[in-house]
C-alpha positions in Angstrom: 176.9 109.8 94.2 177.6 113.5 93.6 175.3 116.0 95.1 173.1 116.9 92.2 171.8 119.9 94.0 175.3 121.5 93.8 175.6 121.1 90.0 177.5 124.0 88.5 175.7 126.5 86.4 175.8 126.2 82.6 179.2 127.1 81.1 179.7 130.6 79.9 178.9 130.9 76.3 176.8 127.8 76.2 173.6 128.2 74.1 170.5 128.0 76.3 168.0 125.2 75.7 165.4 126.8 73.6 163.1 123.9 72.6 161.3 121.1 74.2 163.7 118.6 72.5 166.8 120.3 73.7 165.5 120.6 77.2 164.5 116.9 77.1 168.0 115.9 76.1 169.5 117.9 79.0 167.1 116.3 81.4 167.7 112.7 80.2 171.5 113.2 80.6 170.9 114.2 84.2 168.5 111.3 84.8 171.2 109.0 83.5 173.9 110.5 85.7 172.0 111.0 88.9 168.7 109.1 88.7 165.2 110.4 88.1 164.3 110.8 91.8 167.5 112.8 92.6 167.1 115.2 89.7 165.1 118.3 90.4 163.5 120.8 88.0 166.0 123.4 89.3 168.8 121.0 88.3 167.4 120.6 84.8 166.9 124.4 84.3 170.4 125.2 85.6 172.0 122.6 83.3 170.0 123.9 80.4 171.0 127.5 81.1 167.4 128.6 81.6 165.3 129.8 84.6 162.8 127.7 86.5 159.9 129.7 85.0 161.1 129.0 81.5 161.2 125.3 82.2 157.5 125.4 83.1 156.8 127.0 79.7 157.9 123.8 78.1 156.7 121.2 80.6 154.2 121.2 83.4 156.3 118.9 85.6 159.5 116.8 85.7 157.3 113.8 85.0 156.1 115.3 81.7 159.7 115.6 80.4 159.9 111.8 80.3 156.9 111.5 78.0 158.2 114.1 75.6 155.8 115.0 72.8 153.3 112.3 73.7 150.2 114.4 73.1 151.2 115.3 69.6 152.1 111.6 69.0 148.6 110.6 70.1 147.2 113.0 67.5 149.4 111.2 64.9 148.1 107.8 66.0 144.6 109.1 65.8 145.2 110.3 62.2 146.8 106.9 61.3 143.8 105.0 62.6 141.4 107.2 60.6 143.5 106.6 57.5 143.2 102.8 57.7 140.9 101.2 55.0 137.3 100.8 56.2 137.4 97.3 54.7 140.2 96.3 57.0 139.2 94.4 60.2 139.2 96.6 63.3 141.9 94.7 65.1 144.2 94.7 62.1 143.8 98.5 61.8 144.7 98.8 65.5 147.7 96.5 65.1 149.1 98.4 62.1 148.6 101.8 63.7 150.1 100.9 67.1 153.1 99.3 65.5 153.7 102.3 63.4 153.1 104.6 66.4 155.9 102.9 68.2 158.4 102.6 65.3 161.6 104.3 66.2 164.5 105.2 64.0 167.7 103.4 64.9 169.4 106.6 65.9 166.7 107.3 68.4 166.6 103.8 69.9 168.9 104.5 72.8 166.9 107.5 73.9 163.6 105.7 73.5 165.0 102.8 75.5 166.0 105.2 78.3 162.6 106.8 78.1 160.8 103.5 78.5 163.1 102.3 81.2 162.0 105.3 83.2 158.3 104.9 82.4 158.2 101.2 83.2 160.7 101.0 86.0 160.6 104.2 88.1 157.9 103.9 90.9 157.6 107.7 91.1 156.3 107.8 87.5 153.7 105.1 87.8 150.8 107.3 88.8 151.6 109.7 86.0 151.9 106.8 83.6 148.4 105.7 84.5 147.0 109.1 83.2 149.0 108.8 80.0 147.9 105.2 79.4 144.3 106.4 79.8 144.8 109.0 77.1 146.4 106.3 74.8 143.5 103.9 75.4 141.0 106.7 74.7 142.3 107.1 71.2 141.9 103.4 70.5 138.5 103.3 72.2 137.2 106.2 70.1 138.3 104.5 66.9 136.9 101.1 67.9 133.6 102.7 68.9 133.3 104.5 65.6 133.9 101.2 63.7 131.4 99.3 65.9 128.8 102.0 66.0 128.7 102.3 69.8 129.7 104.8 72.4 133.4 104.9 73.2 132.6 104.1 76.9 130.9 100.9 76.0 132.3 97.6 77.0 133.8 96.4 73.6 135.7 99.5 72.7 137.1 99.7 76.2 138.0 96.0 76.2 139.8 96.4 72.9 141.7 99.4 74.1 142.7 97.8 77.4 143.8 94.6 75.6 145.9 96.5 73.1 147.7 98.4 75.8 148.4 95.3 77.8 149.8 93.6 74.7 151.9 96.6 73.8 153.3 96.9 77.3 154.2 93.2 77.3 156.1 93.7 74.1 158.0 96.7 75.6 158.9 94.6 78.6 160.4 92.0 76.3 162.2 94.6 74.4 163.8 96.2 77.4 165.0 92.8 78.6 166.6 91.9 75.3 169.1 94.5 74.0 169.1 93.3 70.4 165.3 92.7 69.9 163.3 94.3 67.2 160.6 96.4 68.9 158.3 96.7 65.9 158.5 92.9 65.4 157.7 92.3 69.1 154.7 94.6 69.0 153.4 93.1 65.8 153.6 89.6 67.2 152.0 90.6 70.5 149.2 92.6 68.8 148.4 89.7 66.5 146.6 88.2 69.5 143.9 90.8 69.0 142.9 89.1 65.8 144.2 85.6 66.2 143.7 85.0 69.9 146.3 83.1 72.0 147.6 79.7 71.0 146.9 76.6 73.0 
């Protein structure tokens, strides 16, 4: 494997990465070529044609690059949950919102797959993932608590949020293991267990 620490500087005339999305694309290319663990913040900054300090204006750490715009996506899921009809059963609202939250355009599927491979397969990212999962569950627990008229820390909202996350992760594991699988369909099938229970 090439010594990533000796990566050449950005080519003369190359436009510097000036957005989170561009910087993320540069980072993912390095992760694919050299591996997540071997890639440093300095490597990413150098390849993007920016300074280390500029990198930290976009991302707090290398781990955060992998999650992209996750926080704003959570705001979108929160809004979608609020928009569900009050007459719709709680678990059906969660199922619909989570499936929509994870719907990815076909052009973005390869990058999303690479993202989830890192999140679910790289040991160095597991502790960070735990924090992100907690944020994701909090959105669902808040919604469930509001519907149930209880505190978001109460047992039932927490149980619903934990169950939904487990089902979603199981669907993602299936998706990563089958290259031609439909992610939305897998999520929809898994999350049906929130309402229908498990067969057998």
